N, C-alpha and C positions, 0 to 999 in steps of 0.2 A: 792025256793031252799030247798031241803031236807037235814035235818041234820041227820047224822048217829051217833049212839051210839058207843063209843069206846068199844073194846073187853075187857071183864073183865080179870084181871090178873089171871093167872093159878097158881096152887100150885107149879108146876115145875119152872115157871119163878120166883116166889117169893123166893123159896128155893135157886135157883141158884144165882140170881142177888143180893138178899138182905143178904144172909148168906154165902153160899159156897165161892163165889168169894172174898168178902171183908175179910173174915176170913182166906182166903187161905187154905180152907179145900177141900180135895178130897171127892168124893162120898164114896170111900172105907174107908177113915178115919172117916167120919161121921157114916157110918154103924157100924164100930168097936166100936165107942163111944156109939152108941145106943144099941149095943148088938144084932144086927140083920144081916141078909144077905145083901151083897152089892146090890143084885138084887132089893130089896125093895126100896132102895134109888134111884137107877138108874131108876126104873119104875116111881117113884114119879117125878123125875126131867124131865123125858120125857113125862109126862102126860099120862102114860099108866096105872096108878093105882090111885084109889081115896084115899083121906086121911081119915083114920078112926080115931075114938076118941083115940084108943090105940096108934096109930102111932103119933098123935098130941101130946099126953102126953109125949111120948118118945122124940120127937123133942124139946118140951118145956123144958124138963129136961136137955138135952144136950146143947141146944143153949141158 
């Protein structure tokens, strides 16, 4: 029997499931608090953008 490795958790899944939903934050509200465009947060949540060091620092400051 072959064992398969589970898929790693993506940045978008972690951001949405661990922060936005429990804190009842919208993507727009998070973007406003970060001082960035809502598109950045949306692309992170939908795994269409990689997390940069600069964005990680902004997220850490807000969350």
